[in-house]
ROFIKE-51597 format. One line per 2 residues: number of its first residue (from 1); for each residue x, y, z of C-alpha. Coordinates in Angstrom, 3 decimals, padded with zeros to 6 digits. Layout:
NUM> X/Y/Z  ...
//
This chain:
1> 034.295/069.293/049.880  032.989/067.292/052.831
3> 031.183/068.545/055.901  031.675/066.883/059.264
5> 028.047/066.689/060.283  026.017/063.567/060.799
7> 022.876/063.156/058.734  019.591/063.540/060.579
9> 016.212/062.239/059.542  014.761/064.430/056.844
11> 011.261/063.595/058.108  011.833/064.577/061.754
13> 009.736/067.788/061.501  006.647/065.696/060.657
15> 006.655/064.490/064.261  005.364/067.973/065.146
17> 001.582/067.732/064.714  000.942/071.331/063.643
19> 003.750/071.255/061.099  002.482/067.924/059.733
21> -001.127/069.160/059.338  -000.083/072.406/057.658
23> 002.393/070.535/055.464  -000.332/068.175/054.200
25> -002.674/071.129/053.641  000.055/072.907/051.675
27> 000.531/069.820/049.504  -003.185/069.778/048.714
29> -003.266/073.519/048.036  -000.164/073.465/045.861
31> -001.540/070.497/043.925  -004.575/072.603/043.095
33> -002.333/075.511/042.096  -000.356/073.308/039.703
35> -003.621/072.014/038.235  -004.617/075.642/037.622
37> -001.206/076.617/036.226  -001.008/073.765/033.729
39> -004.469/074.712/032.471  -003.448/078.356/032.062
41> -000.098/077.527/030.461  -001.682/075.235/027.903
43> -004.745/077.384/027.328  -002.589/080.344/026.275
45> -000.966/078.222/023.546  -004.455/077.683/022.101
47> -005.345/081.364/022.360  -002.004/082.547/020.916
49> 000.811/080.414/019.514  003.558/083.058/019.863
51> 006.406/082.454/022.378  006.055/086.028/023.687
53> 002.424/085.474/024.768  003.317/082.180/026.472
55> 006.202/083.852/028.307  003.885/086.731/029.332
57> 001.709/084.347/031.331  004.795/083.125/033.189
59> 005.878/086.732/033.752  002.386/087.709/034.980
61> 002.649/085.018/037.654  006.086/086.080/038.911
63> 006.072/089.875/038.402  003.744/090.590/041.388
65> 006.063/088.609/043.630  008.956/090.737/042.415
67> 006.979/093.940/043.068  005.169/093.035/046.292
69> 007.245/090.464/048.132  008.963/093.035/050.364
71> 005.737/094.780/051.460  004.274/091.299/051.967
73> 007.255/090.388/054.130  006.671/093.498/056.239
75> 003.035/092.506/056.710  004.077/088.971/057.678
77> 006.280/090.396/060.446  003.731/092.840/061.903
79> 000.391/091.035/061.363  -000.963/087.789/062.769
81> 000.506/085.371/060.226  -002.308/082.830/060.561
83> -005.095/085.348/059.871  -003.081/086.866/057.039
85> -002.698/083.447/055.387  -006.435/082.785/055.664
87> -007.176/086.088/053.883  -004.725/085.191/051.117
89> -006.324/081.782/050.569  -009.719/083.415/050.049
91> -008.142/085.794/047.513  -006.571/082.931/045.555
93> -009.831/080.984/045.609  -011.577/084.017/044.113
95> -009.021/084.110/041.268  -009.661/080.467/040.409
97> -013.419/081.044/040.533  -012.937/083.858/038.024
99> -010.881/081.634/035.719  -013.529/078.918/035.995
101> -016.398/081.279/035.108  -014.571/082.875/032.146
103> -013.756/079.439/030.752  -017.255/078.073/031.323
105> -018.866/080.997/029.488  -016.367/081.026/026.602
107> -015.174/084.546/027.457  -011.578/083.579/028.236
109> -008.954/085.537/026.271  -005.220/086.138/026.476
111> -005.897/089.445/028.240  -008.235/087.970/030.870
113> -005.894/085.035/031.410  -002.915/087.319/031.974
115> -004.946/089.660/034.220  -006.240/086.890/036.483
117> -002.822/085.239/036.529  -001.423/088.585/037.672
119> -003.955/088.792/040.526  -003.068/085.217/041.456
121> 000.557/086.325/041.475  -000.392/089.032/043.982
123> -001.814/086.340/046.244  001.334/084.269/045.822
125> 003.444/087.344/046.600  001.575/087.878/049.863
127> 001.666/084.213/050.815  005.243/083.151/050.041
129> 007.214/085.056/052.719  004.468/084.522/055.288
131> 004.297/080.754/054.770  008.077/080.464/054.932
133> 008.270/082.698/058.001  005.970/080.440/060.064
135> 008.304/077.433/059.677  010.589/078.358/062.631
137> 007.453/078.683/064.788  006.541/075.056/064.073
139> 009.867/073.202/064.457  013.057/073.388/066.494
141> 016.175/075.085/065.128  017.806/071.648/064.760
143> 015.001/070.585/062.405  014.792/073.876/060.485
145> 016.772/072.825/057.400  014.870/069.544/057.249
147> 011.590/071.480/057.494  012.669/073.754/054.641
149> 013.559/070.672/052.585  010.208/069.071/053.437
151> 008.386/072.180/052.272  010.233/071.932/048.970
153> 009.460/068.215/048.890  005.784/068.997/049.436
155> 005.799/071.477/046.576  007.337/068.886/044.310
157> 004.945/066.163/045.403  002.288/068.614/044.265
159> 004.280/069.257/041.105  004.388/065.526/040.372
161> 000.633/065.104/040.875  -000.921/068.436/039.928
163> 000.318/068.902/036.350  -000.475/065.319/035.354
165> -003.963/065.552/036.882  -004.407/069.011/035.393
167> -003.396/067.831/031.927  -005.833/064.913/032.090
169> -008.678/067.046/033.438  -008.034/069.631/030.742
171> -007.999/067.004/027.988  -011.105/065.167/029.249
173> -013.347/067.829/030.807  -012.061/071.236/029.693
175> -010.652/074.269/031.445  -013.704/075.126/033.565
177> -013.699/071.795/035.425  -009.918/071.971/035.811
179> -010.123/075.375/037.484  -013.032/074.136/039.617
181> -010.868/071.379/041.101  -008.366/074.055/042.133
183> -011.136/075.971/043.919  -011.941/072.862/045.989
185> -008.305/072.542/047.095  -008.465/075.888/048.899
187> -011.165/074.527/051.210  -008.633/072.115/052.740
189> -005.991/074.808/053.249  -008.423/077.252/054.849
191> -009.752/074.508/057.151  -006.206/073.636/058.308
193> -005.396/077.285/059.025  -008.597/077.676/061.063
195> -007.637/074.503/062.973  -004.172/075.870/063.849
197> -004.465/077.690/067.180  -001.486/080.004/066.908
199> -000.609/081.688/070.183  -001.750/085.291/070.152
201> 001.022/087.855/070.365  001.078/089.877/073.560
203> 000.303/093.588/073.367  003.566/095.417/072.849
205> 004.096/099.150/073.091  007.083/098.733/070.778
207> 005.205/096.864/068.027  006.261/098.060/064.585
209> 004.117/099.930/062.093  004.208/099.300/058.375
211> 006.493/102.058/057.100  008.911/101.855/060.018
213> 009.071/098.079/059.651  009.580/098.486/055.902
215> 012.567/100.795/056.460  014.001/098.518/059.140
217> 013.774/095.524/056.822  015.525/097.342/053.996
219> 018.256/098.549/056.382  018.832/094.994/057.527
221> 018.990/093.658/053.969  021.344/096.460/052.917
223> 023.729/095.808/055.834  023.761/091.993/055.825
225> 026.774/090.808/053.817  025.735/087.177/054.216
227> 022.308/087.884/052.725  023.970/089.680/049.816
229> 025.871/086.513/048.908  022.708/084.392/048.957
231> 020.870/086.949/046.815  023.685/087.133/044.271
233> 023.932/083.363/043.907  020.140/083.042/043.605
235> 019.835/085.813/040.987  022.490/084.272/038.762
237> 021.126/080.723/038.963  017.462/081.588/038.366
239> 018.060/084.162/035.622  019.611/081.507/033.379
241> 017.571/078.480/034.471  014.257/080.338/033.977
243> 014.522/079.588/030.255  013.357/076.005/030.646
245> 010.260/077.047/032.643  009.293/079.922/030.360
247> 009.552/077.802/027.221  008.442/074.385/028.486
249> 004.878/074.540/027.041  006.344/075.251/023.600
251> 009.080/072.661/024.088  006.388/070.067/024.824
253> 004.240/071.036/021.835  006.627/072.218/019.121
255> 009.899/070.408/019.808  008.538/067.179/021.264
257> 005.166/066.971/019.456  003.098/066.491/022.608
259> -000.374/067.559/023.721  -001.736/068.964/026.998
261> -001.525/065.551/028.640  002.125/065.154/027.682
263> 002.909/068.635/029.000  001.366/067.603/032.314
265> 003.474/064.444/032.306  006.627/066.510/031.789
267> 005.783/068.721/034.751  004.912/065.625/036.736
269> 008.311/064.182/035.886  009.925/067.302/037.350
271> 007.964/066.737/040.539  008.861/063.042/040.762
273> 012.529/063.872/040.203  012.339/066.533/042.904
275> 010.838/064.026/045.334  013.743/061.691/044.686
277> 016.180/064.563/045.133  014.552/065.608/048.412
279> 014.755/062.084/049.797  018.529/061.930/049.324
281> 019.179/065.572/050.342  020.081/064.760/053.981
283> 022.836/062.421/052.756  024.009/064.932/050.178
285> 024.146/067.723/052.784  026.201/065.476/055.065
287> 028.718/064.758/052.311  028.907/068.008/050.326
289> 028.761/071.641/051.307  026.175/074.065/049.927
291> 028.486/075.457/047.242  029.177/072.036/045.735
293> 025.461/071.208/045.748  024.598/074.459/043.966
295> 027.331/073.929/041.382  026.043/070.425/040.717
297> 022.489/071.717/040.341  023.657/074.317/037.796
299> 025.592/071.721/035.787  022.678/069.277/035.654
301> 020.144/071.989/034.754  022.416/073.264/031.963
303> 022.824/069.717/030.621  019.041/069.164/030.561
305> 018.383/072.434/028.721  021.044/071.557/026.182
307> 019.584/068.084/025.696  016.049/069.421/025.175
309> 017.288/071.778/022.457  017.969/068.737/020.234
311> 014.288/067.620/020.357  014.901/064.159/021.888
313> 012.287/061.383/021.861  009.467/061.910/024.323
315> 010.673/059.136/026.641  014.150/060.708/026.778
317> 012.634/064.111/027.513  010.727/062.609/030.453
319> 013.995/061.185/031.850  015.664/064.574/031.360
321> 012.858/066.316/033.279  013.188/063.783/036.115
323> 016.828/064.808/036.388  015.890/068.482/036.199
325> 013.529/068.046/039.132  016.295/066.643/041.333
327> 018.623/069.503/040.370  015.905/072.108/040.884
329> 015.010/071.024/044.422  018.719/070.860/045.280
331> 019.153/074.497/044.242  015.935/075.657/045.926
333> 016.572/073.985/049.268  020.238/074.970/049.292
335> 019.554/078.663/048.673  016.410/078.831/050.808
337> 018.091/076.960/053.649  021.069/079.322/053.515
339> 018.727/082.322/053.700  016.675/080.873/056.583
341> 019.784/079.996/058.591  021.243/083.521/058.631
343> 018.055/085.436/059.550  016.884/086.406/063.058
345> 013.193/085.952/063.701  012.351/089.656/064.070
347> 013.165/090.355/060.418  012.700/086.895/058.922
349> 009.584/087.645/056.869  011.022/090.856/055.421
351> 014.391/089.366/054.533  012.851/086.238/053.022
353> 010.718/088.627/051.005  013.875/090.276/049.686
355> 015.126/086.814/048.725  011.824/086.037/047.000
357> 011.946/089.398/045.239  015.334/088.551/043.784
359> 014.227/085.007/042.944  011.061/086.097/041.158
361> 012.707/089.146/039.625  015.280/086.849/038.061
363> 012.551/084.454/036.923  010.425/087.287/035.514
365> 013.265/089.019/033.677  014.600/085.665/032.522
367> 011.196/084.549/031.241  010.713/087.725/029.229
369> 014.280/087.674/027.933  014.274/084.020/026.914
371> 010.823/084.421/025.358  012.206/087.273/023.241
373> 015.302/085.251/022.326  013.147/082.277/021.327
375> 010.905/084.562/019.281  013.929/085.945/017.406
377> 016.253/082.933/017.180  014.055/079.914/017.827
379> 013.503/077.712/020.864  016.521/075.377/020.377
381> 019.042/078.206/020.160  017.521/079.979/023.176
383> 017.937/076.785/025.219  021.554/076.342/024.102
385> 022.468/079.939/024.965  020.865/079.703/028.411
387> 022.566/076.351/029.085  026.018/077.702/028.235
389> 025.371/080.816/030.334  024.224/078.799/033.354
391> 027.212/076.450/033.224  029.687/079.329/032.917
393> 028.028/081.364/035.679  027.867/078.328/037.974
395> 031.635/077.860/037.701  032.418/081.569/038.067
397> 030.229/082.235/041.114  031.171/078.966/042.810
399> 034.088/080.864/044.334  031.752/083.263/046.164
401> 030.916/080.960/049.070  027.460/080.707/050.611
403> 027.271/081.501/054.371  027.234/078.547/056.757
405> 024.472/079.973/058.975  025.992/078.692/062.211
407> 025.691/081.901/064.289  023.435/081.932/067.368
409> 020.710/084.451/066.459  018.707/084.151/069.690
411> 018.362/087.608/071.337  021.038/088.108/073.995
413> 019.156/090.786/075.986  022.484/091.907/077.446
415> 022.115/095.640/076.816  021.130/097.522/080.007
417> 018.150/099.842/079.949  019.142/103.374/078.849
419> 019.492/105.931/081.617  016.870/108.673/081.226
421> 015.949/111.663/083.349  012.266/111.477/082.414
423> 010.050/109.233/080.278  010.711/109.605/076.549
425> 007.981/109.464/073.904  008.445/106.475/071.602
427> 008.175/108.577/068.458  010.788/111.111/069.557
429> 013.903/111.171/067.450  016.287/110.865/065.867
431> 018.488/109.446/068.612  022.288/109.708/068.705
433> 024.129/107.011/070.676  027.756/107.605/071.691
435> 030.086/104.902/073.055  033.416/106.158/074.423
437> 036.442/103.835/074.403  040.036/104.265/075.512
439> 042.331/102.316/073.201  046.127/102.203/073.197
441> 047.790/103.394/069.993  049.458/100.048/069.388
443> 046.082/098.287/069.427  044.203/100.824/067.328
445> 044.405/098.925/063.954  042.995/095.725/065.462
447> 040.382/097.712/067.370  039.183/099.504/064.235
449> 039.010/096.201/062.361  036.802/094.728/065.108
451> 034.739/097.922/065.238  034.095/097.751/061.500
453> 032.523/094.310/061.978  030.405/095.771/064.758
455> 029.204/098.541/062.444  027.377/095.976/060.280
457> 025.540/094.716/063.350  024.524/098.252/064.347
459> 023.117/098.905/060.865  021.328/095.542/060.640
461> 019.573/096.139/063.934  018.332/099.655/063.186
463> 021.039/102.316/062.777  020.798/104.436/059.633
465> 024.147/106.179/060.202  027.320/104.985/061.893
467> 030.792/106.409/062.391  033.915/106.533/064.549
469> 035.896/109.614/065.644  038.915/110.426/067.821
471> 039.577/113.227/070.292  041.972/115.745/068.715
473> 043.506/116.443/072.133  043.632/112.791/073.231
475> 043.905/110.296/070.303  043.460/107.315/072.612
477> 039.921/108.532/073.335  037.734/107.138/070.532
479> 034.002/107.657/070.047  031.769/105.231/068.197
481> 028.452/106.817/067.236  025.305/105.710/065.461
483> 021.863/107.148/064.840  018.408/105.577/064.856
485> 015.203/107.211/063.710  013.267/107.126/067.002
487> 013.455/106.227/070.668  011.190/103.222/070.058
489> 013.496/101.978/067.304  016.463/102.187/069.676
491> 014.574/100.193/072.317  013.872/097.616/069.614
493> 017.618/097.499/068.986  018.028/096.312/072.555
495> 015.760/093.365/071.772  017.308/092.560/068.417
497> 020.940/092.107/069.437  021.699/088.390/069.118
499> 024.125/086.243/071.063  026.390/086.180/068.013
501> 026.313/089.997/067.955  027.098/090.052/071.676
503> 030.252/088.054/070.972  031.341/090.643/068.399
505> 030.672/093.453/070.864  032.696/091.678/073.546
507> 035.708/091.478/071.209  035.491/095.246/070.752
509> 035.156/095.878/074.500  038.349/093.941/075.213
511> 040.359/096.752/073.627  038.961/099.274/076.119
513> 041.596/100.189/078.743  039.525/102.435/080.992
515> 038.856/101.654/084.641  035.209/100.983/083.825
517> 033.171/099.777/080.887  032.929/102.055/077.829
519> 030.667/105.017/078.576  027.365/105.005/076.663
521> 025.340/108.194/076.194  022.024/108.837/074.449
523> 021.182/112.172/072.851  017.683/113.114/071.692
525> 016.856/115.677/069.026  015.323/118.851/070.452
527> 012.193/119.803/068.600  011.963/123.554/069.061
529> 008.692/125.472/068.610  008.277/126.830/065.097
531> 008.713/130.491/066.255  012.225/129.723/067.558
533> 013.467/128.239/064.298  015.713/130.595/062.322
//
C-alpha cells in the first residue's frame, strides 16, 4: 500500500543544535551501555552455562522497565526533565562502578550480576520515557518522525560499535576494564545535559502531583483506542521476537561455536544492519504504510530466527544478523513513531511509559518463556517455534491497522472559563458537568453516534465517569454528563482539549436545535460537617 507523502530528509532534526548535541551524547552513552551489556551477557555464560540463568540476566534488565515505566512517565511529566535525566545518569554510573569493583576483586557472581543488572534496569526504566518525551521539545512537529528514527539510528550506531568494542575489551583486558569504559561514557552524557539550558517551567497553580498525574495518565491510556492498537501490535511482535535476544549469547557460543569477540561481532552486525535500515527508512515510509513495514519486519525477523536454528556458518550468521538489524529498527521506529504521533504533550511521558511497559513486559515474559523452552527442548527448536509464531501473528494482526497520527493535538483553548459564584478550592470535588442539548428525534441516532466519539475525548482528558440521559417529559432534551475528581482537574481539562477534539465537539453541537449554544452547568460536591452526616 502506498502513501502519498513526499520523503523528507531523515537528518533534518540534526540542524537543531540542542537535538544534535544530545543525540551525540546519547550515542556515546548508549555505546557504553552496550559495552557493559555484552560484558554481563558473556560473563553469565562463564558463571553458569544454563539457558535459564542467561535468560534471567535479560529479564533482570527489562523487568524494572515493565514495573516502573509508568511511574517514571508520571515523573517525566511533572518534574524538570533535564534535572531528572542528570540524576538518572549518576545512578547508572554508580551501577557500572559496582560491576567494575565486583569484577576487579573477583567477587562477581550470578546473584550480584543479576542484582546490579536489575538496578541498572531501574535506571533505564526512569530514563526511557523521559528521554523520548523531550524529543518534541527539541524539534518541530514536521521533523518528529525523523527525530524518532534518528534516535533509533543512534541506538543502533551504538549497537554496532559497543558490542564489538565490549567483546574485544572483555577478551583482552577482562570485565573490570570493560565496565570502567562504560563509566567514562556517562561523563559525556552528564556534561551534555548540564550544557542544555532547558527553559524553566513557569509556576502553575494547576501543576499536577504524582498520584493525580498517575491516575490521569492511566485514564488517558484506558480511553485511547488508538494507543490500544499500538500497544497490541507491539506486544505481539516483541513477545515472539524476544527469543533471538534472550538466546543470542548461547546461539553464538553453542550453535555457532564462537567466543566473546564473536558474540560482540554478532551484536555489532545487528547495529550495522539497523544503521542501513534507518538510512532508507524515509524512502520506505514514503512508499509503504506503517502496517506493511511492520509486517515486513515480522517476516524478516522470523526468517532470521529460523535460519539461526540450523547452526549456519559464522559468516552466514553475521549476514543474518545484519538483516535482523534492519528489520528490528523498522519495527521499533514504526511502532514508536505511531505512539509519538497520537499523543498530546501533556500526557506524552506517561503514555510512552505505558508503551514501554508493554514493550518490556513482552520482552521480559518472552525472554523467560523462550529460556524455559530452550532449557526443555533445546535452542534450535525454541527458535523454530518462535519464528513460526511471529510469522503467523504478523499476518493475523496485520489487519488491525496502526493509527495514522494525523490529528492536530495542539490545545484549542476554546472552552470558556466556568461561571462560578465564588472562588473554588482546587482540591474540591468531585465535579459533575452537565451539557444540555435539544435534538430532534429524527437526528437522535446520528447525534448519539457523534456523542459516543466525544465520550472518549472526555475520558482521555480527565473524566472518570461519563453518560447521557433524556428528559422523561421531553425526549428531545438530552443531557450529557461527566465527572472529574477535582475542580483543578476540570480546569486542566480546559487546557487539554486539542484542536482535533474541538472538531469532534463541533460536530456534536451541530445537532443542537436550541436558540442558543448548549447549556453547560458545573456542580460541586457538598462536603457536610461530620455531625450532619447520617
